[in-house]
VODREN-975328 format. One record per residue (C-alpha): residue number from 1; residue in three letters; x, y, z. Coordinates in pm, 1 decimal, always signed. Each point is the difference from the previous one (the first is absolute). Layout:
BEGIN
   pos   code          X          Y          Z
   NUM    ALA          X          Y          Z
...
This chain:
BEGIN
   pos   code          X          Y          Z
     1    MET    +1218.9     -255.9    -1556.9
     2    PHE     -110.2     -159.1     +312.8
     3    ALA     +299.0      +84.5     +182.1
     4    ILE      +41.6     +321.4     -103.9
     5    ALA     -388.7      +78.7     +109.5
     6    ILE     +102.5     -167.7     +371.7
     7    THR     +339.5     +173.2       +9.8
     8    LEU     -198.3     +337.0      -61.7
     9    LEU     -213.6      -64.3     +273.1
    10    ALA     +284.2      -43.8     +268.5
    11    ILE     +151.9     +340.6     -115.7
    12    GLU     -329.0     +178.6      +40.9
    13    ILE      +73.4      -59.4     +360.7
    14    SER     +178.9     +265.7     +131.3
    15    VAL     +290.9      +34.1     +285.4
    16    PRO     -124.6     +234.8     +235.9
    17    ILE     +178.8     +353.7      +62.0
    18    VAL      +38.6      +28.8     +371.7
    19    ASP     +135.0     +351.8     +164.8
    20    SER     +107.2     -125.1     +342.0
    21    ALA     +283.4     -269.2      +89.2
    22    ARG     -294.8     -198.1     +218.0
    23    SER      -88.9     -343.7      -95.3
    24    ALA     -346.3      +24.9     +139.5
    25    ASP      -36.2     +300.5     -278.2
    26    LEU     +106.0     -286.7     -278.7
    27    VAL     -223.5     -239.5     +103.3
    28    ASP     -293.3     +205.6      +15.2
    29    ALA      +36.8     +129.8     -350.0
    30    LEU     +102.8     -363.6     -127.0
    31    LEU     -335.6      -99.3     +172.9
    32    GLU     -160.5     +308.5     -131.9
    33    GLN      +14.8     -178.2     -393.4
    34    TRP     -197.0     -253.4      +82.1
    35    PRO     -222.6      +67.4     -301.1
    36    SER     +270.2      -52.6     -207.2
    37    TYR      +98.7     -342.2     +121.3
    38    VAL     -368.1      -90.9      +14.9
    39    ALA       -8.4     +114.4     -378.6
    40    TYR     +298.3     -193.6     -103.8
    41    THR      -88.2     -276.6     +149.8
    42    VAL     -352.5      -49.6     -167.1
    43    THR     +162.9      +75.8     -354.2
    44    PHE     +296.7     -242.1      +67.8
    45    PHE     -236.6     -297.6      +24.0
    46    LEU     -203.1     +132.0     -288.4
    47    VAL     +271.7       -5.0     -230.7
    48    GLY     +168.0     -285.7     +127.0
    49    ALA     -294.1     -216.5      -55.2
    50    TYR      -54.4     +125.8     -357.8
    51    TRP     +393.0      -48.1      -32.2
    52    ILE      -61.1     -380.3     +126.9
    53    ASN     -332.9      -71.6     -200.1
    54    SER     +172.5     +167.0     -338.5
    55    HIS     +255.9     -233.3      +31.6
    56    ARG     -184.5     -311.0      +92.4
    57    MET     -215.9      +58.6     -308.4
    58    LEU     +259.3      +78.4     -212.8
    59    PHE     +169.0     -352.8      +76.9
    60    LEU     -330.9     -138.9      -78.7
    61    LEU       -4.6     +167.6     -375.7
    62    ARG     +118.4     -159.5     -296.4
    63    GLY      +39.0     +279.2     -157.5
    64    VAL     -133.6     +374.5      -45.5
    65    ASP     -165.8     +220.1     -263.7
    66    HIS       -0.9     +310.8      -84.6
    67    THR     -298.1      +87.5     +166.2
    68    PHE      +89.2     -162.9     +291.5
    69    LEU     +326.4     +228.3      -21.9
    70    ILE     -240.4     +320.7      -21.2
    71    LEU     -199.7      -74.2     +321.3
    72    THR     +369.5      -97.0     +148.2
    73    ILE     +118.1     +339.7     -102.9
    74    PHE     -317.9     +160.1     +196.8
    75    CYS      +42.9     -206.5     +264.5
    76    LEU     +330.8     +117.6      +87.3
    77    MET      -84.9     +394.0      -67.4
    78    ALA     -235.0      -79.9     +289.7
    79    ILE     +273.2     -147.9     +223.5
    80    ALA     +224.4     +293.4      -80.9
    81    ILE     -265.9     +270.1     +123.9
    82    ILE      -82.3     -184.0     +337.4
    83    PRO     +301.8     +193.3     +181.0
    84    PHE     -214.5     +319.9      -90.1
    85    PRO     -298.3     -109.5     +184.0
    86    ASN     +217.3     -175.5     +268.7
    87    ALA     +137.5     +349.7      +67.9
    88    VAL     -352.7     +197.7       +6.7
    89    LEU     -114.4     -283.4     +252.5
    90    ALA     +319.1      +47.0     +251.7
    91    HIS       +4.6     +355.0      -29.9
    92    TYR     -422.1      +23.2      +73.3
    93    LEU      -70.2     -296.5     +182.6
    94    THR       -4.9     +228.7     +331.9
    95    ASP     -258.6     +256.2     -158.9
    96    PRO     -306.0      -59.8     +102.8
    97    ALA     -156.1     +231.7     -264.1
    98    LEU     +201.0      -91.2     -246.1
    99    ARG      +88.3     -366.4      +70.0
   100    GLY     -287.5     -128.6     -187.5
   101    VAL      +79.2     +149.2     -343.7
   102    ALA     +367.7     -142.9      +43.8
   103    ILE     -113.7     -357.1      +95.8
   104    GLY     -239.2      +23.9     -313.8
   105    VAL     +284.2     +150.5     -203.3
   106    TYR     +187.6     -317.1      +93.7
   107    GLY     -282.1     -235.2      -29.9
   108    LEU      -56.1     +141.3     -363.8
   109    ALA     +389.7     -108.6     -115.5
   110    MET      -90.9     -360.7     +167.3
   111    LEU     -320.1      -21.3     -161.3
   112    VAL     +154.1      +59.3     -321.0
   113    LEU     +328.0     -219.9      +35.2
   114    ALA     -256.8     -275.5      +89.3
   115    VAL     -245.7      +41.9     -287.5
   116    LEU     +328.5      +29.6     -224.2
   117    PHE     +153.4     -335.4     +159.4
   118    THR     -322.7     -174.0      -39.1
   119    ALA      -90.0      +53.8     -359.4
   120    ALA     +392.3     -104.5      -75.2
   121    ALA      -41.9     -331.3     +189.4
   122    TRP     -338.5      -95.7     -129.9
   123    TYR     +107.4     +102.2     -380.3
   124    ALA     +319.8     -239.2      +60.6
   125    TYR     -286.1     -261.7      +61.9
   126    LEU     -269.1      +56.6     -201.1
   127    GLY     +270.9      +63.5     -295.4
   128    GLY     +167.3     -343.1      +66.4
   129    LEU     +344.6     +163.1     +143.0
   130    PHE      +28.6     -291.2     +279.5
   131    ARG     +171.9     -320.1      -57.7
   132    PRO     -167.9     -296.5     -102.5
   133    ASP     +112.5     -166.1     +323.8
   134    VAL     -173.7     +250.3     +212.3
   135    ASP     -270.2     -128.6     +179.1
   136    ARG     -277.0     +288.7     -118.2
   137    THR     -225.8     -119.3     +277.6
   138    LYS     +201.2     +170.2     +246.8
   139    ILE     +124.3     +296.3     -210.1
   140    LEU     -386.9      +67.5      -45.4
   141    ILE      -31.0       +8.1     +377.6
   142    VAL     +282.9     +222.0      +59.7
   143    LEU     -100.6     +253.7     -281.2
   144    LYS     -354.4      -37.8     +168.5
   145    SER     +174.4     +164.2     +304.2
   146    TYR     +205.8     +271.8     -169.1
   147    ALA     -349.0      +78.3     -114.5
   148    ALA      -99.7     +139.1     +325.9
   149    GLY     +279.1     +201.9      +33.4
   150    PRO     -134.9     +308.1     -248.7
   151    VAL     -343.9      -37.7     +217.4
   152    VAL     +174.4       -5.8     +311.0
   153    TYR     +184.3     +358.1      -63.5
   154    LEU     -273.9      +95.1     -172.8
   155    ILE     -192.4      -29.6     +365.1
   156    GLY     +299.4     +144.5     +172.2
   157    THR       -2.2     +292.6     -163.7
   158    VAL     -344.0     +140.6       -9.2
   159    LEU      -21.4     -111.5     +412.5
   160    SER     +284.7     +247.9      -25.5
   161    LEU     -210.0     +264.8      -15.5
   162    TRP     -206.4      -62.9     +310.4
   163    VAL     +255.4     -269.7     +182.7
   164    PRO     +369.7      +65.1     -127.2
   165    MET     +186.3     -257.0     +271.9
   166    VAL     -226.2     -250.8      -50.7
   167    SER     +121.9      +40.5     -349.3
   168    LEU     +324.0       +2.5      +90.9
   169    ILE      -11.2     -339.0     +183.9
   170    ILE     -215.9     -168.7     -317.1
   171    PHE     +291.7     +145.9     -227.0
   172    LEU     +263.9     -189.2     +293.6
   173    ILE     -220.3     -307.4       +0.1
   174    VAL      -18.6      -38.8     -401.3
   175    PRO     +356.7      -13.8      -88.4
   176    ILE     +113.9     -255.5     +302.3
   177    GLY     -309.7     -259.0      -92.5
   178    PHE     +180.1      +33.7     -381.4
   179    LEU     +336.4      -77.7     +149.8
   180    PHE     -118.9     -320.9     +104.7
   181    GLU     -169.1      -56.8     -299.4
   182    GLY      +55.4     -344.1     -156.6
   183    PRO     +286.3     -255.1     +130.6
   184    ILE     +273.1     +110.3     +244.4
   185    GLY     +336.5     -140.8     -171.3
   186    LYS      +39.4     -109.5     -314.2
   187    ILE     -150.8     +236.6     -254.5
   188    ASP     -122.6     -318.4     -183.2
   189    GLU     -126.0     -202.7     +267.5
   190    GLY     -362.1      -49.1      -17.6
   191    TYR      -58.1     +140.5     -335.3
   192    LEU     +128.5     -210.3     -243.8
   193    ALA     -229.8     -303.0     -132.6
   194    GLU     +238.1     -267.3      +79.3
   195    ASP      -20.8     +135.5     +373.3
   196    ALA     -356.8      -95.5      +52.6
């Protein structure tokens, strides 16, 4: 699902049609598509951050139950819809009158995804789904950081009504922060109790 969502993001960037044979016209047409590049970059890192953190969490689970799977399905549903708000963002980013609504729609989609992912992660923790060799104190620190995601996306979505470009910057910073959450390298480094 993550790979499909990322692929659809790339498909949204269209090849510009140029009627002349001048290379400068093609360069201009490519540069005019900067909103698509911005939307793609922000959303690619966002989906990438969820992919990394999903893999990290699944590696540390001893198993799953039906409720966790249902929560995961809702997360995948939220991931699957991401190309739509991404396309809305890319299309209306340069329109001062509609930019705020486009960024707000984008923020709302990210807020729903953040709430669902955080709910699944907390359910795994509270439901005892993590492996017994996982350092629960360190996992709890990470889960508390996940809880910041919905709050920040809510703030960004509300701000989009007044300062949309500030919201867009917020939406770019959040996934970059989560990309580097936890250890870099071995997925279990720092999380297992034996490493403590």
